[in-house]
C-alpha positions, 0 to 999 in steps of 0.5 A, a space after each residue: 962422633 957427635 951428630 952435630 959434628 957429623 952435620 957441621 964438622 969443624 964449623 962448630 966452636 971449640 966450647 960447643 964441641 967440648 960441651 957436647 962431648 961432655 954431655 955424651 959422656 954424662 949420658 953414657 954414665 946416666 944410662 948405664 953405659 959407662 966406659 968401665 962397664 966392661 973389662 978384660 981378664 986373662 985366663 987359661 982360655 985366653 982373654 975374656 971380656 967381662 961385664 960389671 953389675 952396675 949400681 948406677 949411682 948417677 941415675 939414682 942421684 938424679 932420680 931422687 933429686 927430681 922426685 924431691 923437687 916435684 914431690 908435690 905439684 907446685 902451685 901456678 899463679 897464671 891465667 886460666 887459659 895458661 893453666 889449661 895449656 899446662 894441664 893439657 901438656 901434663 906439665 908436672 908429670 913431664 917436668 919431673 922426667 925432664 928435670 931428671 934428664 937435665 940434672 944428669 946432662 947439665 941442661 935442658 930446654 923448654 920450647 914451644 912447638 905449634 902443632 895443628 894450630 895448638 901450642 905444645 911444650 917440647 921437652 928438649 934434652 941437652 945434646 939435642 940443642 946447641 947455643 948459637 948466641 949467648 951471654 951471662 944473661 942467657 941463650 938468645 939463639 939456638 939450633 934444635 935437632 930432631 929426627 923424622 922418617 918419611 918414605 922409609 927414610 931417616 932425616 935429621 931436622 935442624 930448627 934454627 932460631 935467629 933474632 931479627 928486628 921484628 921477632 925471631 926467624 925460625 927456619 929448617 934445614 934437613 939432612 938425609 941419612 944416606 947410610 953408614 951414619 953419613 948425611 947430606 943436606 936436602 930440600 925440606 920437601 923431601 922429608 915431607 915438610 911443607 913449611 920451612 920458614 916462619 916468623 915468631 913475635 917472641 923467643 920460643 924457648 928457654 934454657 935451664 942449667 943446673 945451679 952449680 958452676 961448670 968447673 969441668 968446662 968453664 965458660 961453656 954455655 952448657 950446664 954441668 951434670 949434677 954428678 959432674 965432679 963425682 964421676 970417679 966416685 960413681 965408678 968406684 960405686 959400680 965396682 963395689 956393687 959388682 964386687 958385692 954381686 961376685 961375692 954372692 955368686 962365688 960364695 956358693 957351697 962347694 965340696 971336696 970329693 973322692 976321685 972315684 966320685 968323678 965321671 969323665 967326659 970324652 968329647 968327639 975326637 974331631 975337635 981334639 979337646 981333652 977329656 973333662 972330669 965332672 961330678 954328677 949330683 944326680 948319681 945315687 951309687 958310688 963304688 970304692 975299689 978298696 977299703 982305704 978309699 972309703 974315707 975319701 968318698 965322704 964329701 967335705 963341705 967348704 963354707 965361705 963367710 960372706 963379707 956382705 957387711 963389709 962391702 955394704 959399709 963400703 958402698 954406703 961410704 961411697 954413696 955418702 961421698 957421692 951425695 956430698 960431691 953433688 951438693 947434698 947432705 952425706 946421708 941423702 943416699 944410703 943402701 940401708 933403706 934409711 936413705 932418701 931422707 924424709 922431712 926431718 932431714 931434708 926440711 932442716 934449715 941446715 940440710 945441704 939437701 934442702 939448700 940444693 932443692 931450693 937452688 934447683 927450685 929458684 932456678 927453675 922458677 926463673 926459667 919457667 916463668 920466662 917461658 910462660 911469659 912468652 905466651 903473653 906475646 905469642 899465645 894470641 895467635 893460638 887462641 890463648 887468652 892472657 892478661 897483664 897479671 904477674 905469674 908466680 910459682 909456689 913450691 910447697 916445701 911442707 910436703 916433704 915432711 913424712 907422715 910420722 913427723 907431721 902426726 907427732 907435730 899435731 899430737 904435741 899441739 893438741 896435747 898442749 892445748 895449742 891446737 884443735 883436734 879438728 884442725 889436726 884431722 883436716 891436715 893429716 886425713 884431708 877431711 872437710 871441716 864438717 867431717 873433721 867435727 864429726 870424727 873429732 866428736 866420735 874420738 872424744 866420745 870413745 875416750 870418755 871415762 866415767 869416774 865410778 869411785 874407788 868402790 864402784 859408786 858414781 
């Protein structure tokens, strides 16, 4: 049962309960704990629980998309104090991980947290917040869940953000774990919390949702997982990956041997287990009781043809379907090492992967800028100096290009006379203008050819 249901029970709206259940379902898939991870088989020894070897396509997809968006840090046009604040919070590094979680779970929240008088970014995952008031423009009020331990006791803390005429009222409710995952509401002081109510002049959070329509739960304030419509494909992918592993395990070399080459183990009579025949590979000498048996004592190898190519082709087909269902080009994911396409495929105007990347960037830009704009109201209380400048974020799409395509581009420009060798060295090798001039001269000198004529005359 969801922790929210345990704390609030039937008080939660149906859409919230439905959305929270989906988040938990998607989290299980992303973390490698889907419902199909185990399966039961019936054999001579009875029922047996088996565990699949998983491909974990959901994790693979989210990781690659988040890495694509943050392949290079975006450029922020913000005040100096705001830039310093972002650097202290290791924004680009944490944002990539947070985005990966948000893509998997459908939503994520950026929230300001005041800690020791300083502003800290709280990277909230879906499942740790529930919207309270919202419309098509966004979420205005919400509850946030966190866990704390005090005096060796676990407490769940609900941080409630509610709109008022003069800003936002932020209050805390605390629930103590009394065992067996049961909770009771207690005074915040019991959890070591000194202040449980304060007023903020502005909203302290922004909710981000994946830029895809939630076709699983229409009307839900939560977003939909980027692989929300591809769950069946992920399940088939895990089954194919498990089949590949089983193919390798079961295709080990086997032999047919004569009966005299077997030894028999007799277990203790107390357990009433039957004797077992086995082959001792360390045995050096075997005895044949008659001449006719000698022929059967010649081991015969049984070789199995591995169907790696067929299974790999199946996996690649499923990866292509998963990519397509998730809004990317069908070649975005692949098992042949040619996946995670570099510049030429991704940057193409006709690439679905590129369009998905831009959709994610555009929605992130809106959320992050609204989040940073709140500093113009709340920042002064924490020593953050701001101006009236309009903040912006610049996503550098050119960084997706692979080194070879960039080198080919500049080589063509230089050879055609439409680009300078110095400029190419600056772009490709990161040299300063002075360094590029020196290196370009060295390259030209090394390529210089003296025409000595047909017979060696200059």
